[in-house]
C-alpha positions in Angstrom: 131.0 -43.6 -217.3 133.7 -43.8 -214.6 136.2 -46.5 -215.1 135.4 -47.2 -218.7 137.8 -47.1 -221.6 138.4 -43.5 -222.6 137.8 -44.2 -226.2 134.2 -45.3 -225.4 133.2 -41.9 -224.3 134.5 -38.6 -225.7 135.2 -36.2 -222.8 133.9 -32.6 -223.0 136.7 -30.5 -221.5 136.2 -26.8 -220.7 139.2 -24.7 -219.7 138.1 -21.4 -218.2 140.8 -18.7 -217.9 140.6 -15.1 -217.2 142.3 -13.9 -220.3 143.0 -15.0 -223.9 146.2 -17.0 -223.3 145.6 -18.2 -219.7 144.2 -21.4 -220.8 147.1 -21.9 -223.3 149.8 -21.2 -220.4 148.3 -23.4 -217.9 146.7 -26.2 -219.9 147.8 -25.9 -223.5 149.8 -29.2 -223.5 147.2 -31.4 -221.8 144.5 -29.8 -224.0 146.5 -30.8 -227.1 146.8 -34.4 -225.7 143.1 -34.6 -225.1 142.3 -33.2 -228.6 144.8 -35.7 -230.2 142.5 -38.5 -228.7 139.5 -37.0 -230.1 138.1 -35.5 -227.0 136.1 -32.1 -227.2 138.2 -29.3 -225.9 137.0 -25.7 -225.5 139.2 -22.9 -224.3 137.4 -19.9 -222.7 138.5 -16.4 -221.8 136.0 -14.8 -219.4 137.3 -11.3 -220.3 138.1 -9.8 -223.7 141.5 -9.0 -222.9 141.2 -5.3 -223.9 143.3 -3.7 -221.1 146.8 -5.2 -221.4 148.7 -3.1 -223.9 150.8 0.1 -223.9 149.9 1.4 -227.4 146.6 0.0 -228.7 143.2 1.2 -227.8 140.8 -1.0 -226.0 138.8 -1.7 -229.2 142.0 -2.5 -231.2 143.4 -4.7 -228.6 140.1 -6.6 -228.1 140.0 -7.3 -231.9 143.7 -8.4 -231.9 143.3 -10.7 -228.9 140.0 -12.3 -230.2 142.0 -13.1 -233.4 145.0 -14.4 -231.4 142.9 -16.7 -229.3 141.1 -18.0 -232.4 144.5 -18.9 -234.0 145.8 -20.4 -230.8 142.8 -22.7 -230.6 143.3 -23.7 -234.2 146.9 -24.9 -233.4 145.4 -27.8 -231.5 142.1 -28.1 -233.1 140.1 -26.6 -230.2 137.3 -23.9 -230.1 138.3 -20.7 -228.3 135.5 -18.7 -226.7 136.0 -15.1 -225.6 133.3 -13.4 -223.6 132.4 -9.7 -223.7 133.5 -8.6 -220.4 136.2 -5.9 -220.2 139.7 -6.8 -218.9 140.3 -5.8 -215.4 136.6 -5.2 -214.7 135.4 -8.7 -213.9 133.4 -9.1 -210.8 131.8 -12.2 -209.2 128.3 -10.9 -209.8 125.1 -13.0 -210.2 124.9 -12.0 -213.8 128.4 -13.3 -214.5 127.7 -16.4 -212.5 124.8 -17.2 -214.9 127.1 -16.7 -217.9 129.4 -19.4 -216.5 126.5 -21.7 -215.8 125.4 -21.4 -219.5 128.9 -22.1 -220.7 129.2 -25.2 -218.6 125.8 -26.5 -219.6 126.0 -25.6 -223.3 129.2 -27.6 -223.5 127.9 -30.5 -221.3 131.3 -30.4 -219.6 132.8 -33.5 -218.1 135.9 -31.6 -216.8 136.1 -27.8 -216.0 139.6 -26.4 -215.3 140.1 -22.9 -213.9 142.2 -20.6 -211.8 142.3 -21.1 -208.0 140.8 -18.1 -206.3 144.2 -17.1 -204.8 146.1 -15.1 -207.3 147.8 -12.0 -207.9 145.3 -10.8 -210.7 141.8 -9.9 -209.7 140.4 -11.3 -212.9 142.1 -14.6 -212.2 140.7 -14.7 -208.6 137.2 -13.9 -209.8 137.2 -16.2 -212.7 137.9 -19.0 -210.2 135.3 -17.8 -207.8 132.7 -17.6 -210.6 133.2 -21.2 -211.6 133.1 -22.4 -208.1 129.8 -20.4 -207.5 128.5 -22.1 -210.6 129.6 -25.6 -209.7 126.6 -26.9 -207.9 124.1 -24.6 -209.8 124.7 -26.3 -213.1 122.6 -29.2 -211.8 119.7 -27.0 -210.6 117.0 -27.0 -213.3 115.3 -23.8 -212.2 118.5 -21.7 -212.6 119.0 -20.8 -216.3 115.9 -22.9 -217.0 116.1 -22.5 -220.9 119.4 -24.7 -221.0 119.0 -28.2 -219.8 120.7 -28.9 -216.5 123.5 -31.4 -216.0 122.6 -34.7 -214.4 125.9 -34.7 -212.5 128.4 -32.2 -211.5 131.4 -32.1 -213.8 135.0 -32.6 -212.3 136.3 -29.2 -211.3 140.0 -28.8 -211.3 142.4 -26.0 -210.5 145.3 -24.8 -212.7 148.6 -24.7 -211.0 150.2 -21.6 -209.5 153.0 -20.8 -207.2 151.1 -18.9 -204.5 151.2 -20.1 -201.0 148.8 -17.9 -199.1 146.2 -18.8 -197.8 147.0 -22.3 -199.0 149.5 -23.6 -201.7 148.6 -25.5 -204.7 148.3 -29.3 -204.4 149.2 -31.4 -207.5 146.5 -34.2 -207.5 147.4 -35.1 -211.1 150.2 -34.2 -213.3 150.6 -34.8 -217.1 153.8 -35.2 -218.9 153.8 -32.7 -221.8 157.2 -33.3 -223.2 155.6 -34.5 -226.4 153.1 -31.5 -226.5 155.5 -28.7 -225.5 156.2 -27.5 -229.2 152.4 -27.3 -229.7 152.0 -25.4 -226.5 154.8 -23.0 -227.6 153.0 -22.6 -231.0 149.8 -21.6 -229.2 151.7 -19.0 -227.0 153.3 -17.7 -230.2 149.8 -16.8 -231.6 149.4 -14.2 -228.9 151.6 -11.5 -230.4 150.3 -8.5 -228.5 151.1 -10.3 -225.1 154.3 -12.2 -225.5 156.0 -9.8 -227.9 154.6 -6.4 -227.0 152.7 -6.0 -223.7 154.5 -8.4 -221.3 158.0 -7.4 -222.5 157.1 -3.7 -222.2 155.6 -4.3 -218.6 158.9 -6.2 -217.7 161.1 -3.6 -219.2 162.7 -5.7 -221.8 160.8 -4.7 -224.9 164.2 -3.9 -226.5 165.2 -7.6 -226.2 162.4 -8.9 -228.5 163.7 -10.0 -231.9 162.3 -8.7 -235.1 161.9 -12.0 -237.0 159.1 -14.4 -236.5 161.3 -17.5 -236.1 163.8 -15.6 -233.7 160.8 -14.3 -231.7 159.4 -17.7 -231.2 162.8 -19.1 -230.1 163.3 -16.2 -227.7 159.8 -16.6 -226.1 160.1 -20.4 -226.0 163.5 -20.2 -224.1 162.0 -17.8 -221.4 158.7 -19.6 -221.1 160.0 -23.1 -220.8 161.6 -22.4 -217.5 158.1 -21.9 -216.0 156.8 -25.2 -217.3 159.5 -27.3 -215.7 158.4 -30.6 -214.2 160.8 -30.4 -211.3 158.4 -29.0 -208.6 156.2 -31.9 -209.3 158.7 -34.7 -209.5 157.5 -36.8 -206.7 153.9 -36.8 -208.1 155.2 -37.7 -211.6 157.1 -40.7 -210.3 154.0 -41.8 -208.4 151.9 -41.5 -211.6 154.4 -42.7 -214.2 156.9 -44.8 -212.4 160.4 -44.0 -211.4 162.1 -44.7 -214.8 159.8 -42.4 -216.8 158.8 -40.0 -213.9 162.5 -39.0 -213.3 163.1 -38.2 -217.1 160.0 -35.9 -217.6 161.1 -32.3 -218.4 157.9 -30.4 -218.7 154.5 -31.0 -216.9 151.1 -29.5 -216.3 149.4 -30.2 -212.9 145.9 -29.8 -211.6 144.3 -29.8 -208.1 141.0 -31.6 -207.5 138.1 -29.4 -206.1 135.7 -30.6 -203.7 132.8 -29.0 -205.3 132.3 -31.5 -208.2 132.9 -35.1 -209.2 136.0 -36.0 -207.3 139.2 -37.3 -209.0 140.2 -40.7 -207.6 142.6 -43.4 -208.5 139.8 -45.3 -209.9 138.6 -42.8 -212.4 141.9 -41.0 -213.2 142.7 -43.0 -216.3 139.2 -42.3 -217.6 139.6 -38.5 -217.3 143.4 -38.4 -217.9 143.9 -41.3 -220.4 147.7 -40.6 -220.7 149.2 -43.0 -218.3 150.6 -46.3 -219.4 
């Protein structure tokens, strides 16, 4: 499989975030580019997102967030899976580890992308830990025996973050998402309860949110684009795309290779990330 033309094998990509919208924020552009090439992309929220709001009840919010996630997946033609674990209550238990093993096996994942276990939010940290705890076990037949084990470990990758303790994020691969940015913004736009209600409330700027749908999207896009800038990863982008293109890229998504699965190498990078000329 490694080193073959990407079109000869359709990749199975599993993006495992803690909440509905985490996969979109961190991997939405790259997920769209994979989907455009015909690869199978599944976005996962390990929790049901039922805590992050200032007005809705937990049940109301869960229903809203499941619908928002579904619509966000539809923007890029991806399936969005939301597990039934309460927001803010996720723990790295054996029971939850088995759920992650099932997910990875059921989707026969070639690539699994998740949070680093160093993050401000406990759900993010524990999602990353659960995926790492499942990494080797997906190949062990006697664990979750009713679902066929994987013959080889998927490639496990970390989403980017800005945290530096105990160790900062290392960009092993970066993807130019200039041509996917509008789709990424469209995905985020589906998460009404978060980007136009809860997060502005939490940040004390709820009064700044416009009323109209188009105006809201423009307002959110202007604020969010700053966080997707390619500038922190310029050196890596030049290495991957060449100086002429690498210096012109405005937006990028970057990922760190994990030691717990199939390793990302120069030889297999174009197979797993078939975006470089």
